[in-house]
VEXROMI-869388 format. One record per residue (C-alpha): residue number from 1; chain; x, y, z. Coordinates in pm, 1 decimal, m for minus. Example, Ala and Ser with C-alpha at 12.3 -4.5 7.8 and 13.67 -1.06 7.14 Angstrom:
% residues 2
rec nr->1&kette->A&X->1230.0&Y->m450.0&Z->780.0 $
rec nr->2&kette->A&X->1367.0&Y->m106.0&Z->714.0 $
END
This chain:
% residues 214
rec nr->1&kette->A&X->10378.0&Y->1158.3&Z->2673.2 $
rec nr->2&kette->A&X->10394.8&Y->1537.2&Z->2666.5 $
rec nr->3&kette->A&X->10154.9&Y->1728.0&Z->2442.8 $
rec nr->4&kette->A&X->10429.0&Y->1878.5&Z->2228.8 $
rec nr->5&kette->A&X->10570.3&Y->1538.7&Z->2131.2 $
rec nr->6&kette->A&X->10221.1&Y->1396.7&Z->2071.1 $
rec nr->7&kette->A&X->10132.5&Y->1693.0&Z->1850.1 $
rec nr->8&kette->A&X->10449.6&Y->1644.8&Z->1646.3 $
rec nr->9&kette->A&X->10382.1&Y->1272.3&Z->1601.3 $
rec nr->10&kette->A&X->10029.2&Y->1346.8&Z->1481.2 $
rec nr->11&kette->A&X->10160.7&Y->1609.2&Z->1241.0 $
rec nr->12&kette->A&X->10415.8&Y->1367.2&Z->1091.7 $
rec nr->13&kette->A&X->10161.9&Y->1085.5&Z->1071.5 $
rec nr->14&kette->A&X->9908.0&Y->1306.2&Z->894.9 $
rec nr->15&kette->A&X->10170.9&Y->1435.4&Z->655.3 $
rec nr->16&kette->A&X->10252.0&Y->1087.7&Z->523.9 $
rec nr->17&kette->A&X->9906.1&Y->935.0&Z->549.5 $
rec nr->18&kette->A&X->9737.4&Y->1227.3&Z->375.4 $
rec nr->19&kette->A&X->9953.1&Y->1157.3&Z->69.8 $
rec nr->20&kette->A&X->9830.4&Y->798.2&Z->66.4 $
rec nr->21&kette->A&X->9469.5&Y->890.4&Z->134.0 $
rec nr->22&kette->A&X->9175.1&Y->658.6&Z->87.6 $
rec nr->23&kette->A&X->9165.5&Y->347.3&Z->303.5 $
rec nr->24&kette->A&X->9501.3&Y->435.2&Z->460.5 $
rec nr->25&kette->A&X->9448.2&Y->804.0&Z->519.9 $
rec nr->26&kette->A&X->9499.0&Y->988.5&Z->849.6 $
rec nr->27&kette->A&X->9162.7&Y->868.6&Z->982.0 $
rec nr->28&kette->A&X->9287.2&Y->507.2&Z->969.9 $
rec nr->29&kette->A&X->9598.7&Y->585.5&Z->1173.1 $
rec nr->30&kette->A&X->9392.4&Y->779.8&Z->1423.7 $
rec nr->31&kette->A&X->9148.9&Y->489.2&Z->1470.2 $
rec nr->32&kette->A&X->9439.2&Y->247.4&Z->1515.3 $
rec nr->33&kette->A&X->9590.1&Y->485.3&Z->1770.5 $
rec nr->34&kette->A&X->9264.1&Y->507.1&Z->1965.0 $
rec nr->35&kette->A&X->9210.7&Y->129.5&Z->1958.1 $
rec nr->36&kette->A&X->9572.8&Y->65.3&Z->2059.7 $
rec nr->37&kette->A&X->9526.9&Y->290.6&Z->2362.6 $
rec nr->38&kette->A&X->9200.4&Y->116.9&Z->2450.8 $
rec nr->39&kette->A&X->9364.0&Y->m226.3&Z->2439.8 $
rec nr->40&kette->A&X->9683.7&Y->m95.6&Z->2598.9 $
rec nr->41&kette->A&X->9503.8&Y->44.6&Z->2900.0 $
rec nr->42&kette->A&X->9318.7&Y->m282.9&Z->2949.9 $
rec nr->43&kette->A&X->9643.2&Y->m480.6&Z->2931.7 $
rec nr->44&kette->A&X->9872.9&Y->m237.2&Z->3118.5 $
rec nr->45&kette->A&X->10098.2&Y->m177.1&Z->2819.6 $
rec nr->46&kette->A&X->10345.7&Y->107.5&Z->2771.5 $
rec nr->47&kette->A&X->10120.5&Y->374.2&Z->2621.0 $
rec nr->48&kette->A&X->10409.0&Y->598.0&Z->2513.0 $
rec nr->49&kette->A&X->10551.2&Y->318.3&Z->2298.6 $
rec nr->50&kette->A&X->10204.5&Y->236.6&Z->2162.8 $
rec nr->51&kette->A&X->10125.4&Y->598.2&Z->2081.1 $
rec nr->52&kette->A&X->10433.5&Y->650.2&Z->1866.6 $
rec nr->53&kette->A&X->10404.4&Y->309.0&Z->1700.5 $
rec nr->54&kette->A&X->10035.5&Y->349.8&Z->1618.0 $
rec nr->55&kette->A&X->10067.8&Y->699.8&Z->1475.2 $
rec nr->56&kette->A&X->10370.5&Y->607.2&Z->1262.6 $
rec nr->57&kette->A&X->10275.5&Y->251.2&Z->1167.5 $
rec nr->58&kette->A&X->10169.9&Y->334.5&Z->809.1 $
rec nr->59&kette->A&X->10414.5&Y->608.5&Z->709.7 $
rec nr->60&kette->A&X->10579.4&Y->367.9&Z->462.7 $
rec nr->61&kette->A&X->10253.5&Y->306.0&Z->274.2 $
rec nr->62&kette->A&X->10336.6&Y->540.4&Z->m10.4 $
rec nr->63&kette->A&X->10640.1&Y->336.3&Z->m111.1 $
rec nr->64&kette->A&X->10440.9&Y->12.2&Z->m104.0 $
rec nr->65&kette->A&X->10163.0&Y->162.0&Z->m315.2 $
rec nr->66&kette->A&X->10396.8&Y->306.1&Z->m576.0 $
rec nr->67&kette->A&X->10572.8&Y->m30.9&Z->m602.5 $
rec nr->68&kette->A&X->10233.8&Y->m212.8&Z->m627.5 $
rec nr->69&kette->A&X->10313.6&Y->m419.2&Z->m323.0 $
rec nr->70&kette->A&X->10673.5&Y->m520.2&Z->m389.6 $
rec nr->71&kette->A&X->10800.6&Y->m299.8&Z->m104.5 $
rec nr->72&kette->A&X->10679.5&Y->m392.2&Z->245.1 $
rec nr->73&kette->A&X->10540.9&Y->m77.2&Z->406.7 $
rec nr->74&kette->A&X->10602.3&Y->m216.5&Z->756.3 $
rec nr->75&kette->A&X->10973.4&Y->m272.6&Z->699.5 $
rec nr->76&kette->A&X->11018.5&Y->53.0&Z->511.8 $
rec nr->77&kette->A&X->10808.9&Y->241.7&Z->765.7 $
rec nr->78&kette->A&X->11019.0&Y->115.0&Z->1056.2 $
rec nr->79&kette->A&X->11331.8&Y->243.6&Z->884.8 $
rec nr->80&kette->A&X->11170.0&Y->582.9&Z->831.4 $
rec nr->81&kette->A&X->11041.7&Y->592.4&Z->1189.5 $
rec nr->82&kette->A&X->11385.9&Y->530.4&Z->1338.3 $
rec nr->83&kette->A&X->11518.9&Y->854.0&Z->1192.1 $
rec nr->84&kette->A&X->11205.2&Y->1047.7&Z->1289.9 $
rec nr->85&kette->A&X->11211.9&Y->922.1&Z->1649.0 $
rec nr->86&kette->A&X->11580.3&Y->1001.2&Z->1688.9 $
rec nr->87&kette->A&X->11513.3&Y->1356.2&Z->1574.1 $
rec nr->88&kette->A&X->11229.8&Y->1382.0&Z->1828.8 $
rec nr->89&kette->A&X->11468.7&Y->1286.5&Z->2109.3 $
rec nr->90&kette->A&X->11364.0&Y->928.0&Z->2180.3 $
rec nr->91&kette->A&X->11619.5&Y->705.8&Z->2352.9 $
rec nr->92&kette->A&X->11770.3&Y->415.3&Z->2152.2 $
rec nr->93&kette->A&X->11586.1&Y->147.3&Z->2350.6 $
rec nr->94&kette->A&X->11250.3&Y->319.0&Z->2297.0 $
rec nr->95&kette->A&X->11324.7&Y->359.0&Z->1925.6 $
rec nr->96&kette->A&X->11402.4&Y->m10.9&Z->1900.8 $
rec nr->97&kette->A&X->11076.8&Y->m105.7&Z->2074.3 $
rec nr->98&kette->A&X->10865.4&Y->130.0&Z->1863.9 $
rec nr->99&kette->A&X->11025.1&Y->20.3&Z->1538.5 $
rec nr->100&kette->A&X->10970.0&Y->m345.3&Z->1627.1 $
rec nr->101&kette->A&X->10598.7&Y->m269.4&Z->1667.0 $
rec nr->102&kette->A&X->10587.7&Y->m101.0&Z->1326.4 $
rec nr->103&kette->A&X->10794.9&Y->m368.0&Z->1153.8 $
rec nr->104&kette->A&X->10579.2&Y->m652.7&Z->1285.5 $
rec nr->105&kette->A&X->10229.4&Y->m506.8&Z->1245.4 $
rec nr->106&kette->A&X->10164.8&Y->m626.0&Z->890.3 $
rec nr->107&kette->A&X->9918.6&Y->m912.8&Z->834.8 $
rec nr->108&kette->A&X->10131.6&Y->m1065.9&Z->559.4 $
rec nr->109&kette->A&X->10465.8&Y->m973.4&Z->714.0 $
rec nr->110&kette->A&X->10750.8&Y->m1206.1&Z->803.9 $
rec nr->111&kette->A&X->10835.2&Y->m1039.4&Z->1136.0 $
rec nr->112&kette->A&X->10638.0&Y->m1171.6&Z->1433.8 $
rec nr->113&kette->A&X->10523.5&Y->m935.0&Z->1712.8 $
rec nr->114&kette->A&X->10736.0&Y->m1030.0&Z->2013.4 $
rec nr->115&kette->A&X->10633.5&Y->m768.7&Z->2272.3 $
rec nr->116&kette->A&X->10302.3&Y->m682.7&Z->2435.1 $
rec nr->117&kette->A&X->10295.3&Y->m346.6&Z->2259.8 $
rec nr->118&kette->A&X->10369.2&Y->m506.0&Z->1922.4 $
rec nr->119&kette->A&X->10087.5&Y->m757.1&Z->1969.9 $
rec nr->120&kette->A&X->9848.4&Y->m478.9&Z->2066.0 $
rec nr->121&kette->A&X->9939.5&Y->m268.7&Z->1761.1 $
rec nr->122&kette->A&X->9896.9&Y->m575.8&Z->1539.6 $
rec nr->123&kette->A&X->9547.5&Y->m632.4&Z->1679.9 $
rec nr->124&kette->A&X->9447.2&Y->m265.7&Z->1667.4 $
rec nr->125&kette->A&X->9547.1&Y->m245.3&Z->1300.6 $
rec nr->126&kette->A&X->9366.6&Y->m568.2&Z->1213.6 $
rec nr->127&kette->A&X->9048.8&Y->m464.3&Z->1393.4 $
rec nr->128&kette->A&X->9032.2&Y->m161.6&Z->1164.3 $
rec nr->129&kette->A&X->9025.7&Y->m399.0&Z->866.1 $
rec nr->130&kette->A&X->8709.9&Y->m586.5&Z->967.7 $
rec nr->131&kette->A&X->8352.9&Y->m511.3&Z->1068.2 $
rec nr->132&kette->A&X->8165.4&Y->m213.2&Z->925.4 $
rec nr->133&kette->A&X->8484.5&Y->m7.7&Z->910.9 $
rec nr->134&kette->A&X->8669.4&Y->m286.9&Z->730.9 $
rec nr->135&kette->A&X->8395.4&Y->m324.7&Z->472.5 $
rec nr->136&kette->A&X->8392.4&Y->48.1&Z->406.5 $
rec nr->137&kette->A&X->8769.6&Y->56.0&Z->369.5 $
rec nr->138&kette->A&X->8766.7&Y->m245.8&Z->137.5 $
rec nr->139&kette->A&X->8521.8&Y->m76.9&Z->m99.6 $
rec nr->140&kette->A&X->8717.7&Y->247.4&Z->m75.4 $
rec nr->141&kette->A&X->9040.4&Y->68.1&Z->m172.5 $
rec nr->142&kette->A&X->8865.7&Y->m114.6&Z->m456.3 $
rec nr->143&kette->A&X->8747.6&Y->219.8&Z->m589.3 $
rec nr->144&kette->A&X->9098.2&Y->363.7&Z->m565.3 $
rec nr->145&kette->A&X->9240.5&Y->91.2&Z->m788.5 $
rec nr->146&kette->A&X->8942.8&Y->73.5&Z->m1025.3 $
rec nr->147&kette->A&X->8804.2&Y->m265.0&Z->m922.6 $
rec nr->148&kette->A&X->8445.5&Y->m365.1&Z->m998.6 $
rec nr->149&kette->A&X->8175.1&Y->m370.6&Z->m732.7 $
rec nr->150&kette->A&X->8142.5&Y->m746.5&Z->m682.6 $
rec nr->151&kette->A&X->8281.6&Y->m1068.4&Z->m832.6 $
rec nr->152&kette->A&X->8197.2&Y->m1371.3&Z->m615.0 $
rec nr->153&kette->A&X->8187.2&Y->m1595.2&Z->m923.6 $
rec nr->154&kette->A&X->8566.1&Y->m1572.5&Z->m952.5 $
rec nr->155&kette->A&X->8805.9&Y->m1793.8&Z->m757.7 $
rec nr->156&kette->A&X->8990.7&Y->m1547.0&Z->m530.1 $
rec nr->157&kette->A&X->9310.1&Y->m1750.4&Z->m562.8 $
rec nr->158&kette->A&X->9301.4&Y->m1700.3&Z->m938.7 $
rec nr->159&kette->A&X->9267.5&Y->m1322.6&Z->m913.1 $
rec nr->160&kette->A&X->9532.9&Y->m1061.4&Z->m850.2 $
rec nr->161&kette->A&X->9569.3&Y->m794.5&Z->m586.1 $
rec nr->162&kette->A&X->9602.8&Y->m431.3&Z->m699.6 $
rec nr->163&kette->A&X->9398.8&Y->m517.9&Z->m1012.0 $
rec nr->164&kette->A&X->9041.2&Y->m461.0&Z->m1133.2 $
rec nr->165&kette->A&X->8965.6&Y->m803.2&Z->m979.2 $
rec nr->166&kette->A&X->9059.9&Y->m688.0&Z->m628.8 $
rec nr->167&kette->A&X->8707.9&Y->m622.5&Z->m502.3 $
rec nr->168&kette->A&X->8588.0&Y->m582.1&Z->m144.2 $
rec nr->169&kette->A&X->8446.1&Y->m935.5&Z->m157.6 $
rec nr->170&kette->A&X->8782.6&Y->m1074.1&Z->m269.2 $
rec nr->171&kette->A&X->8940.5&Y->m893.5&Z->26.2 $
rec nr->172&kette->A&X->8683.5&Y->m1054.4&Z->254.7 $
rec nr->173&kette->A&X->8759.9&Y->m1398.7&Z->114.2 $
rec nr->174&kette->A&X->9139.2&Y->m1381.0&Z->119.5 $
rec nr->175&kette->A&X->9197.2&Y->m1166.8&Z->428.8 $
rec nr->176&kette->A&X->8909.1&Y->m1018.5&Z->626.1 $
rec nr->177&kette->A&X->8738.3&Y->m1352.3&Z->694.5 $
rec nr->178&kette->A&X->9059.7&Y->m1484.5&Z->848.7 $
rec nr->179&kette->A&X->9146.0&Y->m1192.7&Z->1071.8 $
rec nr->180&kette->A&X->8953.5&Y->m1305.6&Z->1381.2 $
rec nr->181&kette->A&X->9170.3&Y->m1618.3&Z->1403.4 $
rec nr->182&kette->A&X->9493.9&Y->m1420.9&Z->1371.3 $
rec nr->183&kette->A&X->9457.1&Y->m1177.2&Z->1660.2 $
rec nr->184&kette->A&X->9709.1&Y->m1201.8&Z->1940.2 $
rec nr->185&kette->A&X->9531.2&Y->m1061.6&Z->2245.9 $
rec nr->186&kette->A&X->9217.8&Y->m1181.5&Z->2421.9 $
rec nr->187&kette->A&X->9077.7&Y->m827.3&Z->2430.6 $
rec nr->188&kette->A&X->9122.4&Y->m788.0&Z->2056.3 $
rec nr->189&kette->A&X->8973.1&Y->m1130.0&Z->1985.9 $
rec nr->190&kette->A&X->8650.6&Y->m1041.9&Z->2167.2 $
rec nr->191&kette->A&X->8600.1&Y->m735.8&Z->1950.0 $
rec nr->192&kette->A&X->8690.6&Y->m930.5&Z->1635.6 $
rec nr->193&kette->A&X->8419.8&Y->m1193.0&Z->1690.1 $
rec nr->194&kette->A&X->8144.0&Y->m932.1&Z->1687.2 $
rec nr->195&kette->A&X->8284.3&Y->m757.7&Z->1380.9 $
rec nr->196&kette->A&X->8324.2&Y->m1087.6&Z->1196.5 $
rec nr->197&kette->A&X->7959.1&Y->m1177.3&Z->1245.3 $
rec nr->198&kette->A&X->7855.2&Y->m844.5&Z->1096.4 $
rec nr->199&kette->A&X->8068.6&Y->m903.0&Z->785.4 $
rec nr->200&kette->A&X->7911.3&Y->m1242.9&Z->724.4 $
rec nr->201&kette->A&X->7563.5&Y->m1091.5&Z->739.1 $
rec nr->202&kette->A&X->7661.5&Y->m802.3&Z->510.8 $
rec nr->203&kette->A&X->7822.6&Y->m1008.0&Z->233.5 $
rec nr->204&kette->A&X->7542.8&Y->m1263.9&Z->244.7 $
rec nr->205&kette->A&X->7293.9&Y->m981.7&Z->190.7 $
rec nr->206&kette->A&X->7509.6&Y->m832.2&Z->m86.1 $
rec nr->207&kette->A&X->7526.1&Y->m1165.4&Z->m268.9 $
rec nr->208&kette->A&X->7148.9&Y->m1205.0&Z->m250.7 $
rec nr->209&kette->A&X->7088.7&Y->m853.5&Z->m379.7 $
rec nr->210&kette->A&X->7342.7&Y->m879.8&Z->m663.7 $
rec nr->211&kette->A&X->7203.5&Y->m1209.3&Z->m791.2 $
rec nr->212&kette->A&X->6838.2&Y->m1145.8&Z->m718.3 $
rec nr->213&kette->A&X->6795.1&Y->m1431.2&Z->m471.8 $
rec nr->214&kette->A&X->6480.9&Y->m1439.0&Z->m261.2 $
END
């Protein structure tokens, strides 16, 4: 990919992600981009497709946030990306491949990643939601929505997302703890195992500190 196109993609990505801020700010998209390239190089994927998909994968986040989750940011983001990519001079086939990656990257989405690049983007995005980075982002998101610090005494299935009950520990219970079993590439799975072990140690320590256990 030429530097001019890469610079424009970064500019567009930052423009949308800066509005969202917090756990889904520009730093998240940049980490996903870097991880996607790392996995893509190992698996001989199309790095041009991965670059555009990774940098644009969360541009629909603002609409999902304002709708409190009723709008799927992956679906909406793919629609937005199609117009952006056409304006940047991408060919129709490349646009289709990139938009499929974006549309299918969501953990709770209904569209399955069908291509190597889509599977890599899925894994790169999920890896940023676990481990030390994932824990930090979970607390950051909880702070954004006004959730309390910790609530392990509550049944996570009886609590609501985007509410003051949506703590980092709830996120670990309902999503983060399951990520390692959802990854689609062997390279991503290896990284996920290490990050998962760290999360278990962290939340065990947090529980002991919160409740004064020996």
